[in-house]
C-alpha positions as CSV (number, residue, x, y, z in Angstrom):
1,M,-31.5,-107.7,160.6
2,S,-29.9,-109.5,163.6
3,V,-30.8,-113.1,164.6
4,E,-33.0,-111.8,167.3
5,Q,-34.9,-109.4,165.0
6,I,-35.5,-112.2,162.5
7,Q,-36.5,-114.6,165.3
8,T,-39.1,-112.0,166.5
9,A,-40.4,-111.3,163.0
10,V,-40.9,-115.0,162.3
11,K,-42.7,-115.6,165.6
12,Q,-45.0,-112.6,164.9
13,V,-45.9,-114.0,161.4
14,I,-46.4,-117.5,162.8
15,D,-48.7,-116.1,165.6
16,H,-50.6,-114.0,163.0
17,Y,-51.2,-117.0,160.6
18,T,-52.1,-119.3,163.5
19,T,-54.8,-116.8,164.5
20,N,-55.8,-115.9,160.9
21,P,-55.1,-119.0,158.7
22,E,-57.3,-117.6,155.9
23,Q,-54.8,-114.8,155.4
24,A,-51.9,-117.2,154.8
25,I,-53.0,-117.8,151.2
26,S,-52.2,-115.0,148.8
27,A,-51.5,-114.3,145.2
28,D,-47.8,-114.0,144.4
29,S,-46.7,-111.0,142.4
30,A,-46.6,-111.5,138.7
31,A,-43.6,-111.2,136.4
32,T,-44.3,-110.0,132.8
33,A,-41.7,-110.7,130.1
34,T,-41.2,-109.0,126.7
35,V,-38.7,-109.7,124.0
36,E,-36.4,-106.7,123.5
37,A,-34.4,-108.0,120.6
38,G,-33.5,-111.4,119.2
39,L,-33.7,-113.8,122.3
40,R,-33.0,-111.1,124.9
41,C,-36.0,-110.8,127.2
42,R,-36.8,-108.4,130.1
43,A,-39.2,-109.4,132.9
44,T,-40.7,-106.7,135.0
45,G,-42.4,-106.9,138.3
46,P,-43.5,-104.9,141.3
47,N,-41.6,-101.9,142.6
48,G,-39.5,-101.6,139.4
49,A,-38.1,-105.1,139.7
50,E,-36.4,-106.2,136.4
51,L,-34.7,-109.4,135.2
52,V,-33.0,-109.6,131.9
53,T,-32.1,-112.9,130.1
54,D,-30.5,-113.9,126.9
55,M,-29.4,-117.1,125.2
56,P,-25.9,-118.0,124.2
57,R,-24.7,-117.0,120.8
58,G,-24.5,-120.6,119.7
59,I,-28.3,-120.9,119.8
60,G,-29.0,-117.5,118.2
61,G,-28.9,-115.3,121.3
62,G,-26.6,-112.4,122.0
63,G,-25.0,-113.8,125.1
64,S,-25.6,-110.5,126.8
65,A,-27.2,-111.8,130.0
66,P,-27.6,-115.1,131.9
67,T,-30.1,-117.6,130.6
68,P,-33.5,-118.2,132.2
69,G,-32.2,-121.6,133.4
70,W,-29.3,-119.9,135.3
71,F,-31.8,-117.6,137.0
72,M,-33.9,-120.6,138.1
73,R,-30.7,-122.1,139.7
74,A,-29.9,-118.8,141.3
75,A,-33.4,-118.5,142.6
76,L,-33.1,-121.9,144.2
77,A,-29.7,-121.1,145.7
78,N,-31.0,-117.7,147.1
79,C,-34.3,-119.3,148.4
80,D,-32.5,-122.1,150.2
81,A,-29.9,-119.7,151.7
82,T,-32.7,-117.4,152.8
83,M,-34.7,-120.3,154.4
84,I,-31.6,-121.7,156.1
85,A,-30.8,-118.2,157.6
86,L,-34.5,-117.7,158.6
87,R,-34.7,-121.1,160.3
88,A,-31.3,-120.7,161.9
89,A,-32.4,-117.3,163.4
90,E,-35.7,-118.8,164.5
91,L,-33.8,-121.5,166.4
92,G,-31.3,-118.9,167.8
93,I,-28.4,-120.3,165.7
94,E,-25.8,-117.7,164.6
95,L,-24.3,-118.9,161.4
96,T,-20.6,-118.2,160.7
97,T,-20.6,-119.6,157.2
98,L,-23.4,-120.2,154.6
99,E,-22.9,-120.8,151.0
100,V,-25.5,-122.6,148.7
101,T,-24.5,-123.7,145.2
102,V,-27.0,-125.1,142.8
103,D,-26.1,-126.7,139.5
104,S,-28.0,-129.0,137.1
105,T,-27.5,-131.3,134.1
106,S,-29.6,-130.8,131.0
107,D,-29.9,-132.4,127.6
108,N,-30.3,-129.5,125.1
109,R,-32.0,-131.8,122.6
110,G,-35.2,-131.5,124.7
111,L,-35.3,-127.8,124.5
112,L,-35.0,-128.0,120.7
113,E,-37.6,-130.8,120.4
114,M,-35.1,-133.1,118.7
115,D,-36.5,-136.1,120.7
116,N,-39.9,-136.0,122.4
117,E,-38.6,-138.5,125.0
118,I,-36.1,-135.9,126.3
119,A,-37.3,-133.4,128.9
120,A,-36.9,-129.7,128.0
121,G,-35.8,-128.8,131.5
122,P,-33.0,-130.1,133.7
123,L,-32.6,-133.8,134.1
124,A,-31.2,-133.4,137.6
125,V,-30.7,-130.5,140.0
126,R,-28.0,-130.6,142.7
127,V,-27.8,-128.4,145.8
128,R,-24.6,-128.1,147.8
129,V,-24.6,-126.3,151.2
130,K,-21.4,-125.2,153.0
131,I,-22.5,-124.2,156.5
132,G,-20.9,-123.5,159.9
133,A,-21.9,-122.2,163.3
134,E,-20.2,-122.0,166.6
135,S,-21.5,-124.2,169.5
136,V,-23.8,-126.2,167.1
137,T,-23.4,-129.8,166.2
138,E,-23.2,-131.2,162.7
139,A,-26.4,-133.1,163.4
140,Q,-28.2,-129.8,164.3
141,L,-26.9,-128.2,161.1
142,R,-27.9,-131.3,159.1
143,D,-31.4,-131.1,160.6
144,L,-31.5,-127.4,159.6
145,I,-30.7,-128.3,156.0
146,I,-33.3,-131.1,156.0
147,W,-35.9,-128.7,157.3
148,T,-35.0,-126.2,154.6
149,E,-35.3,-128.7,151.8
150,R,-38.9,-129.4,153.0
151,H,-39.8,-125.7,153.3
152,S,-38.0,-123.9,150.4
153,P,-40.7,-122.5,148.2
154,V,-38.5,-122.6,145.0
155,G,-37.2,-126.0,145.9
156,D,-40.7,-127.2,146.4
157,A,-41.8,-125.8,143.0
158,I,-38.9,-127.5,141.3
159,G,-39.3,-130.8,143.1
160,R,-43.0,-131.5,142.7
161,A,-45.5,-131.2,140.0
162,V,-47.2,-127.8,140.4
163,P,-50.4,-127.1,138.5
164,Y,-49.3,-125.1,135.5
165,N,-51.8,-123.3,133.2
166,V,-51.3,-121.2,130.1
167,A,-53.8,-118.6,128.9
168,I,-53.5,-117.2,125.4
169,E,-54.7,-113.7,124.4
170,F,-54.6,-112.9,120.7
171,V,-54.1,-109.3,119.6
């Protein structure tokens, strides 16, 4: 889609939710994972969506696919890139360069429960954005990134405590 098409679509959605705020809250589509073999897992979702993960050989996996943690970082990178492009289009900014890199630091002892004081997830997550646009100031691009960090759904889920519930079904 062009900048103008995205801009029009965003405006239509904002207008719709302004008029119908009760329709803004919806259930997100579920992902269901099963273990295929060893530590290789396949998640399925709507419209035939699939995501396969595996763990490295050193921890007993087959190393046949990226880890779930990598997909989390990839999801954040894609989400931020999407939100930057969406907001840029909404503002009428045509980007010439956009690259979002996400990395993290983890202490694997947490995942293995070697020390209950060490978190199982990342200790820190870093987002680096390379961005360019003609006829736009660095301050405008910085504001665009700041807006994105406040509105990225994946970034928000990683950055704040989200209610998290587990239900168990025994078969």
